[in-house]
VODRENVO-469722 format. One record per residue (C-alpha): residue number from 1; residue in one letter; x, y, z. Coordinates in steps of 0.1 Angstrom, whole numbers. Each point is the difference from the previous one (the first is absolute). Layout:
<sites>
  pos  code   east  north     up
  NUM     a      X      Y      Z
...
</sites>
This chain:
<sites>
  pos  code   east  north     up
    1     x    252    259    -74
    2     x    -18    -14     30
    3     x    -17    -34      3
    4     x    -37     -2      6
    5     x      7     -9     36
    6     x     23     31      4
    7     x    -26     23    -13
    8     x    -27    -11     25
    9     x     24     -3     29
   10     x     17     33     -5
   11     x    -34     18     -2
   12     x     -9    -14     34
   13     x     32      8     19
   14     x     -6     24     29
   15     x     36      0     12
   16     x     31    -22     -1
   17     x     18     -7     32
   18     x     38      2     -4
   19     x     15    -36      0
   20     x    -35    -11      9
   21     x    -35     -8    -14
   22     x    -23     21    -22
   23     x    -31     15     15
   24     x    -26    -10    -27
   25     x    -35     14     -3
   26     x    -27    -27     -3
   27     x    -31      5    -22
   28     x    -20    -31     12
   29     x      1    -22     30
   30     x    -20    -32      0
   31     x     -7    -17     34
   32     x    -12    -35      6
   33     x     -7    -17     33
   34     x     33    -20      5
   35     x     28     26      2
   36     x    -18     31     13
   37     x    -13     -6     36
   38     x     33      8     16
   39     x      5     31    -21
   40     x    -34     14     10
   41     x      7     -9     37
   42     x     33     19     -2
   43     x    -18     30    -16
   44     x    -26      0     28
   45     x     27     -3     27
   46     x     18     30    -14
   47     x    -31     21     -4
   48     x      5      2    -38
   49     x    -26      5    -28
   50     x      3    -11    -36
   51     x     16     29    -20
   52     x    -19     -6    -32
   53     x    -28    -24      7
   54     x    -16      4    -34
   55     x     30    -18    -16
   56     x     -4    -31     22
   57     x    -23    -29     -9
   58     x     -7    -30     23
   59     x    -15    -34     -7
   60     x      2    -35     15
   61     x     11    -28    -23
   62     x     25    -25     15
   63     x    -23    -13     28
   64     x    -33      3    -17
   65     x    -18    -34     -5
   66     x    -12     -7    -36
   67     x    -34    -13     10
   68     x    -27     14     24
   69     x     15     34      1
   70     x    -33     14     12
   71     x      4    -20     33
   72     x     26      8     28
   73     x     35    -14     -7
   74     x      4    -33     19
   75     x     37      1      5
   76     x      7     23     30
   77     x     34     13    -12
   78     x    -13      8    -34
   79     x    -31     17     14
   80     x     21     21     24
   81     x     23     13    -28
   82     x    -29      8    -24
   83     x    -20     18     28
   84     x     31     19     11
   85     x      6     14    -36
   86     x    -36     12     -1
   87     x      3     17     34
   88     x     33     16     -8
   89     x    -12     13    -34
   90     x    -30     16     17
   91     x     20     15     28
   92     x     26     15    -23
   93     x    -25     11    -27
   94     x     12    -23    -28
   95     x    -20    -15    -29
   96     x     -8    -37      9
   97     x    -14    -25    -24
   98     x    -13    -28     23
   99     x    -11    -35     -7
  100     x    -32     -4    -21
  101     x      5     36    -12
  102     x     -1      2    -39
  103     x     34     17      3
  104     x     17    -28     19
  105     x     25    -25    -13
  106     x     37     -6      0
  107     x     17     34      4
  108     x     23     -5    -30
  109     x    -29     -9    -22
  110     x    -23     28     12
  111     x     26     28     -2
  112     x      4     -1    -38
  113     x    -36     -9     -8
  114     x    -13     30     18
  115     x     25     24    -15
  116     x     17      6     33
  117     x     34    -12    -13
  118     x     10     24    -28
  119     x     31      6    -21
  120     x     27     21     16
  121     x    -10     -7     35
  122     x     20    -13     30
  123     x    -21    -28     16
  124     x      8    -20     32
  125     x    -17    -27     21
  126     x     11    -22     28
  127     x      1    -29    -24
  128     x     28    -12    -23
  129     x    -23     -4    -31
  130     x     -6     37     -1
  131     x     23     -2    -30
  132     x    -32    -10    -20
  133     x     -9     37     -3
  134     x     32      7    -19
  135     x    -18    -13    -31
  136     x    -19     33     -1
  137     x     33     18     -5
  138     x      4      8     37
  139     x     28     -5     26
  140     x    -16    -25     23
  141     x     16    -21     28
  142     x     -8    -18     32
  143     x     10     15     34
  144     x      2    -12     36
  145     x    -23      9     29
  146     x     22     29     14
  147     x      1     14    -36
  148     x    -38     -2     -2
  149     x     -1     22     31
  150     x     25     24    -15
  151     x    -23      5    -31
  152     x    -32      2     22
  153     x     16     28     20
  154     x     18     19    -27
  155     x     -9    -13    -35
  156     x     37     -5     -4
  157     x     25    -29      4
  158     x     37     -3      4
  159     x     15    -22    -27
  160     x     33     -8    -16
  161     x     -2      4    -38
  162     x      2    -34    -17
  163     x     21     -8    -31
  164     x    -18     -3    -33
  165     x     -3    -30    -23
  166     x    -17     -4    -33
  167     x    -13    -34    -12
  168     x     -9      0    -37
  169     x    -19    -29    -15
  170     x     -4      1    -38
  171     x    -19    -22    -24
  172     x    -35    -14      3
  173     x    -13    -24     27
  174     x    -11    -34    -13
  175     x    -34    -16      4
  176     x    -11     -5     36
  177     x     29     21     14
  178     x    -11     27     24
  179     x     14     28     21
  180     x      2    -24     29
  181     x     22    -23    -21
  182     x     23     29     -9
  183     x      4      9     37
  184     x      7    -37     10
  185     x     26     -1    -28
  186     x     17     32     12
  187     x      0    -13     36
  188     x     17    -33    -11
  189     x     26     20    -21
  190     x      8     26     26
  191     x     -7    -21     32
  192     x    -19     14     30
  193     x     29     23      8
  194     x     11     10    -35
  195     x    -16     35      1
  196     x      8      8     37
  197     x      6     37      4
  198     x    -15      9    -34
  199     x    -32     16    -12
  200     x     -9    -17    -33
  201     x    -15     15    -31
  202     x    -15    -24    -24
  203     x      3      8    -38
  204     x     -1    -15    -34
  205     x    -26    -14    -25
  206     x    -14    -25     25
  207     x     -7     26     26
  208     x    -16     25    -24
  209     x    -23    -28    -12
  210     x    -11    -10     35
  211     x    -35     10     12
  212     x     -2     21     32
  213     x     -9    -31     20
  214     x     31    -18    -14
  215     x     22     29     10
  216     x    -15      0     35
  217     x      9    -37      3
  218     x     36      5    -12
  219     x      6     30     23
  220     x    -16    -19     29
  221     x     27    -27     -2
  222     x     30     24     -2
  223     x      5     -3     37
  224     x      5    -38     -4
  225     x     33      7    -19
  226     x     11     21     30
  227     x     -8     33    -17
  228     x    -12     30     20
  229     x    -27      4    -27
  230     x     -8     -2    -36
  231     x    -16     24    -25
  232     x    -11      5    -35
  233     x     -2     34    -19
  234     x    -36     11     -5
  235     x    -13      0    -35
  236     x    -34     -1    -19
  237     x     -7    -34     17
  238     x      4     17     34
  239     x    -21     30     -9
  240     x    -28    -20    -15
  241     x     -1    -22     32
  242     x     -1     31     23
  243     x    -25     21    -20
  244     x    -34      3     17
  245     x      9    -18     32
  246     x    -13     14     32
  247     x     30     19     12
  248     x     15      7    -35
  249     x      4     37     -9
  250     x    -30     14    -20
  251     x     -5     26    -28
  252     x     28     25     -4
  253     x     18    -15     30
  254     x      2    -33    -20
  255     x     15     17    -30
  256     x     27     16     22
  257     x      7    -33     18
  258     x      5    -19    -33
  259     x     23     27    -13
  260     x     22     -4     31
  261     x     -3    -39      0
  262     x     13      0    -36
  263     x     33     14     13
  264     x      4    -29     24
  265     x     24    -22    -19
  266     x     38     -6      0
  267     x     19     21    -25
  268     x     17    -17    -29
  269     x     33      8     17
  270     x    -11    -10     35
  271     x     27    -19     19
  272     x    -10    -29     22
  273     x     23    -17     26
  274     x     -8    -33    -16
  275     x    -16    -11    -33
  276     x    -13    -35     -9
  277     x    -17    -12    -32
  278     x    -20    -31     -7
  279     x    -18    -16    -30
  280     x    -37     -8      2
  281     x      6    -32    -21
  282     x     19    -15     30
  283     x    -31      2     23
  284     x    -26    -28      2
  285     x    -27     -6     26
  286     x     19     -3     33
  287     x     -5    -17     34
  288     x     21     -1     32
  289     x     13    -32     15
  290     x     16     12     32
  291     x     -6     22     30
  292     x      8     35    -13
  293     x    -13     17    -32
  294     x     34     -2    -17
  295     x     -1    -38      0
  296     x    -19     -3    -33
  297     x      1    -18    -33
  298     x    -18      1    -34
  299     x    -30    -24      3
  300     x     16    -25    -24
  301     x     34      0     17
  302     x     14    -23     27
  303     x     10     12     35
  304     x     37      9     -1
  305     x     26    -23     16
  306     x     12     14     34
  307     x     35     12      5
  308     x     17    -15     30
  309     x     24     27     12
  310     x     -8      1     37
  311     x    -18    -28     16
  312     x    -38     -1     -8
  313     x     -6     28    -24
  314     x    -30     23      4
  315     x    -14    -16    -32
  316     x      2    -35     14
  317     x    -17     12     32
  318     x    -27     16    -21
  319     x     -5    -31    -21
  320     x     -3    -21     32
  321     x    -27     23     13
  322     x    -19      0    -34
  323     x      4    -38     -4
  324     x     17      4    -35
  325     x     32    -13    -14
  326     x     27     17    -20
  327     x     -1    -10    -37
  328     x    -38     -8      0
  329     x    -27     19    -19
  330     x    -31     12     18
  331     x    -24     -5    -29
  332     x    -26    -25     11
  333     x      5      5     37
  334     x    -33     -3     19
  335     x    -13     33     14
  336     x    -22      4     31
  337     x     -8     37      0
  338     x     -2     28    -26
  339     x     -1     37     11
  340     x     -8     28    -23
  341     x      4     34     16
  342     x     23     22     21
  343     x     14     35     -8
  344     x     20    -18    -27
  345     x    -29    -16    -20
  346     x    -33     10     14
  347     x    -11     25    -27
  348     x    -27     -3    -27
  349     x     25    -10    -27
  350     x     12    -30     22
  351     x    -36    -12      3
  352     x     -6      4    -37
  353     x     31    -21     -7
  354     x    -10    -27     25
  355     x    -36     -1    -13
  356     x     12     -2    -37
  357     x     19    -32      8
  358     x    -26    -18     22
  359     x    -30      9    -23
  360     x    -17    -32    -12
  361     x     21    -21     24
  362     x     -5    -12     35
  363     x     20      5     32
  364     x     20    -32      9
  365     x    -16    -19     29
  366     x     33     -2     19
  367     x      5     38      0
  368     x    -13     26     26
  369     x     -1     33    -18
  370     x     -1     35     16
  371     x     -8     28    -24
  372     x      3     33     18
  373     x     -5     34    -17
  374     x     24     27     10
  375     x    -29     24      8
  376     x    -37      4      0
  377     x      4     20    -33
  378     x     16    -30    -16
  379     x    -28    -22     14
  380     x    -26     23    -16
  381     x     18     -1    -33
  382     x      3    -38      0
  383     x    -38     -1      3
  384     x     -6     28    -26
  385     x     20    -20    -25
  386     x    -17    -33      8
  387     x     33    -16     11
  388     x    -18    -12     32
  389     x    -23    -22    -22
  390     x     30    -15    -20
  391     x     18     -8     33
  392     x    -31    -14     17
  393     x     -8    -22    -31
  394     x     36    -14      3
  395     x     -5     -7     38
  396     x     17     30     15
  397     x    -13     24     27
  398     x     11     36      4
  399     x      9     11     36
  400     x     -1     35     15
  401     x     30     24     -4
  402     x     31     -1     21
  403     x     36    -12      1
  404     x    -13    -35      7
  405     x     24    -29     -5
  406     x     30     22    -10
  407     x     10     -1     37
  408     x    -13    -20     30
  409     x    -15     30     18
  410     x    -36     -9     -6
  411     x    -22    -31     -3
  412     x     13    -10    -35
  413     x     29    -22     10
  414     x     14    -28    -21
  415     x      2    -32     22
  416     x     34    -14      9
  417     x     15    -22    -27
  418     x    -25     11    -27
  419     x     13     14    -33
  420     x    -15     33    -12
  421     x      4     16    -34
  422     x     -3     37      9
  423     x      0     33    -18
  424     x     13     18     30
  425     x     35     15      5
  426     x     19    -22     26
  427     x      5    -37      4
  428     x     20      1     33
  429     x     -3    -30     24
  430     x    -34      4     18
  431     x     -9     32    -18
  432     x    -34    -14    -10
  433     x     -4    -21     32
  434     x     23    -21     23
  435     x     15    -27    -22
  436     x    -18     11    -31
  437     x     19     -4    -33
  438     x     -4     28    -26
  439     x      7      1    -37
  440     x     -2     36    -14
  441     x    -16      3    -35
  442     x    -20     22    -23
  443     x    -38      0     -1
  444     x      1    -21    -32
  445     x     23    -26     16
  446     x    -22      0     31
  447     x    -31     -5    -21
  448     x     17    -29    -19
  449     x      8    -17     33
  450     x    -36      6     13
  451     x    -17    -18    -29
  452     x     26    -29     -5
  453     x      8     -6     37
  454     x     37      0     -8
  455     x     27     25    -10
  456     x     -7      6    -37
  457     x     15     22    -27
  458     x    -29     25     -7
  459     x     10      2    -36
  460     x    -13    -35     -5
  461     x    -35     12     10
  462     x     -1     34    -17
</sites>
């Protein structure tokens, strides 16, 4: 019996090149402003049109400021990229959700929330975190600029079929443990290259119990283990999330779609190239201490001692950059910045979690906090639910949607030397600004740091 991945992949094969790649049909292409300008330029130079423009959606997110979006973008490079995407979308007849449009936001947040990302689809974007959409029960992965052009021109892509891995997590997550903590735990166990060459399917009690937002967070971070993508079989949680959304099937079409989606699961006798099993009881709230997402510990643990095999180990180099020492605990370390947002944790559930912990408390005076919704739809829901009042009473301000401080491509840069607790996906050197130091954490752990001013176990405040 085939795996879930096989079922979707095989259904989209156009042809297989002998001793070469597979020509794969793509259901949805997402375009943002960073990786597409060259692809559109090449299309123009070759006199090509988009083959299926109705299946392509464009929106700026990386370069958009998270304040004064109604004014021209000050940074000339960011402005040029955002303007180019709008021009290209118009010229090639593509749907474009521009800044200040109610439909705008981070592309990996907007896709699922509008019902554009659906079970059984193949989805690509010139962005590694396209793996997010695998939470819908889709085969979703990031591609390069030349591949973006390939999809624009033909709605197909040439790809080698990856191997399959199933990660099963059984049991029940403890208090204060979130999908983000599960992902950080897996990254530490597998390392940042442990899933290289694989497409990962997540399964088990913990995955079934996760909300849709939690599943999106987990699949978002698959790429940080080296995986080509991550996915979760669609179930009632998926169907309930999709139903009624703007681009979701309606009426009889909905019934037919759900009947098909229910077949999208790995068979009991499905064979994976690799199987791993973990126990939920082993996972506590997690934080990173180094300069890649795999350098992580349980929040109560000490930084592991470096091994000295060949000169200065990468861990020692990372600790020098971060200003930490092997063997020390990070609890109580002073924090300068807290960032809630990104395609990893910029959804409504993340804001609910953050608000639940800061309610009745006050933001620490030493902390600068950036709370950035993943889309205007999330922003609207925050206000509908009164979370904005809870956050304002605690001393927090909500910014406008965008990728923000996940990466230093817009105004939201962490200053050199400052320590940020961030809900984003990467903690590389300089990722959040030249010389910035990043600790990855869940929204609850970020909230705990924001109100105490230091790294704090969120379970103490829940």
